[in-house]
C-alpha positions in Angstrom: 278.6 -12.4 151.3 278.3 -8.7 150.1 281.0 -9.3 147.5 279.1 -12.4 146.3 275.9 -10.3 145.9 277.8 -7.6 144.0 279.2 -10.3 141.6 275.7 -11.7 141.0 274.4 -8.2 140.4 277.2 -7.3 137.9 276.7 -10.6 136.0 272.9 -10.0 135.9 273.5 -6.5 134.5 275.9 -7.7 131.8 273.6 -10.6 130.8 270.6 -8.3 130.5 272.5 -5.6 128.7 273.7 -8.2 126.1 270.2 -9.6 125.6 268.6 -6.2 125.4 271.2 -4.8 123.0 270.7 -7.7 120.6 267.0 -7.1 120.4 267.1 -3.3 119.7 266.2 -3.9 116.1 262.8 -5.0 117.2 260.5 -2.0 117.9 258.2 0.2 116.0 258.0 1.1 112.4 256.8 4.6 111.5 255.6 5.6 108.1 256.2 8.2 106.9 259.2 9.3 109.0 258.2 12.9 108.5 254.8 14.6 107.9 254.3 17.7 105.9 251.0 19.6 105.7 251.4 22.0 102.8 249.4 25.1 102.0 245.7 24.4 101.6 246.1 20.9 103.1 244.5 20.3 106.5 245.5 16.9 107.6 248.0 14.0 107.5 248.3 10.5 108.7 251.1 8.5 110.3 251.0 4.7 110.5 252.6 2.9 113.4 253.4 -0.9 113.3 254.7 -2.9 116.2 257.3 -5.2 114.6 258.5 -6.5 117.9 257.5 -9.7 119.7 255.9 -8.0 122.7 253.0 -5.7 123.3 254.2 -2.1 123.7 252.5 1.2 124.7 253.5 4.7 123.6 252.4 8.1 124.7 252.4 10.8 122.1 253.5 14.4 122.8 255.3 17.3 121.2 258.9 18.3 121.3 260.6 21.4 120.0 264.0 21.1 118.3 266.3 23.2 116.2 268.3 21.6 113.4 272.1 21.7 113.4 274.1 22.5 110.2 276.1 19.2 110.4 273.1 17.0 111.3 271.1 16.3 114.4 269.1 18.6 116.6 269.3 20.6 119.8 266.3 20.6 122.1 264.6 23.9 122.8 263.2 24.9 126.2 260.0 26.8 126.7 261.7 30.2 126.4 263.7 29.3 123.3 260.6 27.9 121.6 258.9 31.3 121.7 261.3 32.6 119.1 261.2 29.5 116.9 258.4 28.8 114.3 256.8 25.9 116.1 253.8 24.1 114.7 252.3 22.3 117.7 250.1 25.2 118.8 248.0 24.8 115.5 248.1 21.0 115.4 245.9 18.3 116.9 246.5 14.6 116.9 244.7 11.5 118.0 245.0 9.1 119.7 247.3 10.4 122.4 248.3 7.0 123.6 248.5 3.7 121.7 249.0 0.1 122.8 250.1 -2.3 120.0 250.4 -6.0 120.1 253.0 -7.7 117.9 252.4 -6.9 114.2 249.4 -4.7 115.1 249.1 -1.2 113.5 247.6 2.1 114.4 246.9 5.2 112.3 247.6 8.5 114.0 245.6 11.4 112.5 247.0 14.9 112.4 244.8 18.0 111.8 245.9 21.6 111.4 244.0 24.8 112.1 246.1 27.8 110.8 245.4 31.2 112.3 244.0 33.7 109.8 247.0 36.0 110.2 249.6 33.2 109.8 252.6 34.5 107.8 253.9 32.6 104.9 256.6 30.2 105.9 257.4 26.8 107.4 256.5 25.8 111.0 257.8 22.6 112.6 257.4 20.6 115.8 258.5 17.0 116.5 256.0 14.3 117.5 257.5 12.1 120.2 256.4 8.5 120.6 257.5 7.8 124.2 257.7 4.1 125.1 255.9 3.3 128.4 257.4 0.7 130.8 255.8 -2.7 130.9 255.3 -5.0 133.9 257.4 -8.1 133.3 257.7 -10.8 135.9 261.1 -11.6 137.1 261.9 -15.0 138.7 264.3 -14.8 141.6 266.3 -17.7 142.9 266.6 -18.1 146.7 269.4 -16.0 148.1 270.2 -14.2 144.8 269.6 -10.6 144.1 267.0 -10.0 141.4 267.7 -7.3 138.9 265.9 -6.3 135.7 267.1 -3.8 133.1 265.0 -2.8 130.1 265.9 -0.2 127.5 262.9 1.8 126.3 263.2 3.2 122.8 261.6 6.5 122.0 260.9 7.8 118.5 260.5 11.3 117.2 259.6 12.6 113.8 259.4 16.2 112.4 255.9 17.5 111.5 255.8 20.5 109.1 253.0 23.0 108.6 253.6 25.2 105.5 251.9 28.4 104.5 252.3 30.0 101.0 253.7 28.7 97.7 256.8 26.6 98.1 259.8 29.0 98.2 263.4 27.6 98.3 266.7 27.8 96.5 269.5 25.3 97.1 273.1 25.3 95.8 275.8 22.7 96.3 278.7 25.1 96.7 281.5 22.6 97.5 282.2 18.9 97.5 285.3 16.9 98.1 286.5 13.5 99.3 288.0 12.8 102.7 289.8 9.6 103.7 290.1 8.1 107.2 292.5 5.3 108.1 290.9 2.5 110.0 292.1 -0.9 111.3 290.1 -2.6 108.5 291.4 -0.3 105.8 290.9 3.2 104.4 287.4 4.7 104.4 286.4 7.4 101.9 283.6 9.9 102.4 282.2 12.5 100.1 281.7 15.8 102.0 278.9 17.9 100.5 278.3 21.5 101.5 274.9 23.2 100.7 273.7 26.8 100.8 270.0 27.4 100.9 267.6 30.3 101.0 263.9 30.8 101.0 261.2 30.3 103.6 260.6 26.6 103.1 262.8 23.6 103.6 263.2 20.5 101.4 263.6 16.8 101.6 265.3 14.2 99.5 268.5 12.1 99.1 272.0 12.8 98.1 273.2 10.6 95.2 276.8 10.5 94.1 277.8 9.3 90.6 281.3 8.8 89.3 282.7 8.6 85.8 286.3 7.5 85.5 288.5 9.3 82.9 288.9 6.0 80.9 285.2 5.3 80.7 281.9 6.9 79.6 279.8 4.9 82.0 278.5 6.7 85.1 278.5 4.6 88.2 276.6 5.3 91.4 279.1 5.4 94.3 277.1 6.7 97.2 273.7 7.4 98.6 272.4 9.3 101.6 268.7 9.0 102.2 266.4 11.1 104.4 268.1 14.4 103.9 266.1 17.3 105.4 267.4 20.8 104.6 265.5 22.8 107.2 264.3 26.3 106.7 266.2 27.7 109.7 269.6 26.7 108.2 271.5 28.7 105.6 274.5 26.4 105.3 274.4 22.6 105.7 277.1 19.9 105.5 276.5 16.2 105.0 278.7 13.1 104.5 278.1 10.4 102.0 280.0 7.1 102.3 282.0 6.1 99.2 280.6 2.6 98.5 283.0 0.9 96.1 285.8 -1.1 97.6 288.3 0.6 95.2 289.5 4.1 96.1 288.4 7.0 93.9 290.6 7.8 91.0 290.7 10.7 88.5 287.4 11.3 86.8 284.2 13.3 87.3 282.0 13.1 90.4 278.4 14.3 90.0 276.5 15.1 93.2 272.7 15.3 92.9 270.3 16.3 95.7 267.1 14.4 94.5 263.7 15.3 95.9 261.7 12.8 98.0 258.0 12.6 99.1 256.4 15.9 98.2 259.5 16.9 96.2 259.7 13.6 94.3 260.8 13.8 90.6 262.8 17.0 91.2 266.6 17.4 91.1 266.9 20.1 93.8 270.6 20.8 93.4 273.4 19.4 91.4 277.2 19.8 91.0 280.0 18.1 89.0 283.6 18.2 90.2 286.8 16.9 88.7 288.7 14.4 90.8 
């Protein structure tokens, strides 16, 4: 009898995991995915949209994170946060909790109050949208063990507070192509290494353009969007997937770090290499 119950439980877990995994694309849309309050600005807005098929609630709170050179973050504890330029102590937001029906939207308002003696620089905290569990009814058949698993998706976006005139300098000091052998063929990646200085970070996309030796036409061969080069990093490495199905051949590869949002219209760094 115990073995039968275990089998029922395992089957229930597998079934619920598959159902939940297939619906992970349904959740919340956040726009913009980063918020920057520049010098002399006092507020920003974030729009939340529930693009799922169920009502969902989120609690909003601050997180402190430090960026890593090769992407991603590491969480900072309370002691580590004291030596990091966080922004949460000068930011206020409302509402602090939202409940959204399917296709419903909510505007979250951010306001900043900079201390008078705030030094020029960039301050950052991450706004966490923590999904709250919902009460779903579970039907149980007689003699069977009832089990319900539900994955809750949390979202986090960086919020910047800047003081002073924008100060940054970015150089692409190296770029090359790596190849990885996979079961479905060879995958090529463009490895781009940046060096940055200055007290403010930047945001944009990495665009890769290729001109074969036997052609004068430049072709876009790779894009990586949403590239933050954070102020705490001096060296940064990013990977851009080579999009064409044909492998790279001899020619010229131009890498451009093109600005986005408040940096739109600017080419922040550029480098041309011979393949």
